[in-house]
C-alpha positions in Angstrom: 4.4 14.0 -0.6 2.0 14.8 2.2 4.0 14.2 5.4 1.9 11.1 6.2 2.5 9.3 9.5 1.8 5.9 7.9 1.4 4.5 4.4 0.3 1.4 2.5 0.6 0.1 -1.1 -2.1 -1.9 -2.8 -2.1 -4.0 -6.0 -5.1 -4.6 -8.2 -5.4 -8.2 -9.5 -8.3 -10.5 -10.4 -10.8 -7.7 -9.7 -9.6 -7.1 -6.1 -7.3 -4.8 -4.3 -4.5 -6.5 -2.3 -2.5 -5.0 0.4 1.2 -5.5 -0.5 3.2 -3.2 1.8 2.8 -1.0 4.9 5.1 1.6 6.4 5.2 2.9 10.0 2.6 0.5 11.3 2.9 -1.7 14.4 2.3 -5.4 13.9 -1.2 -5.0 15.4 -2.0 -2.1 13.1 -0.7 -3.9 10.0 -2.9 -6.9 11.0 -5.9 -4.6 11.3 -5.4 -3.3 7.8 -4.8 -6.8 6.4 -8.0 -8.0 7.9 -10.2 -6.0 5.4 -8.2 -6.9 2.2 -8.3 -8.2 -0.4 -11.5 -6.7 -1.6 -13.1 -5.3 -4.7 -12.7 -1.6 -5.3 -15.6 0.6 -4.1 -16.2 4.3 -3.5 -16.8 3.8 0.3 -13.1 3.6 1.2 -10.1 5.7 0.3 -8.1 3.1 -1.7 -11.2 2.0 -3.7 -12.3 5.6 -4.4 -8.8 6.7 -5.7 -8.6 3.5 -7.8 -12.1 4.0 -9.4 -11.7 7.8 -9.9 -8.1 7.4 -11.2 -7.1 10.5 -9.3 -5.8 11.5 -5.9 -8.5 11.6 -3.3 -8.5 13.1 0.2 -11.0 12.5 3.0 -10.5 15.0 5.8 -12.4 13.0 8.4 -13.4 9.4 7.7 -15.7 9.4 10.8 -17.7 12.3 9.3 -18.2 10.4 6.0 -21.7 8.8 6.4 -21.0 6.1 3.7 -17.4 5.2 4.8 -17.0 1.5 5.0 -18.2 0.1 8.4 -15.7 -2.7 8.3 -12.8 -0.2 8.1 -14.3 1.8 10.9 -14.6 -1.4 13.0 -11.1 -2.7 12.6 -8.3 -0.6 11.0 -9.7 2.8 12.0 -10.4 1.7 15.6 -6.9 0.3 16.0 -4.9 3.0 14.2 -7.2 5.9 15.1 -6.7 7.7 11.8 -9.1 10.5 10.8 -7.8 11.7 7.5 -6.9 9.6 4.5 -5.2 10.4 1.2 -5.2 7.9 -1.7 -3.1 8.2 -4.9 -3.5 5.7 -7.7 -0.4 4.6 -9.6 -1.6 4.1 -13.2 -0.3 3.8 -16.7 -1.9 5.6 -19.6 -4.8 6.8 -17.5 -5.8 3.2 -16.5 -5.5 1.4 -13.2 -6.2 -2.0 -14.6 
């Protein structure tokens, strides 16, 4: 879809987003992503924003986003060194719940 170098899949359950699958991540990188989930959806990270907006969302540079989640910057972003992010919700009848 977007020629991403890595990807992950999340599930919404009990008011929180759970990481359920990763692709093209080393064990250290996968552990870094796992370290910040599960968590409630919020607009300050790509998965939460796509979930809440119920539409695809792109952030060109997460380091340039002043409100981007500090926990993600501290752990997953510092280990994986990603700058852009693209989130796409998978929903049924316009609802992600």
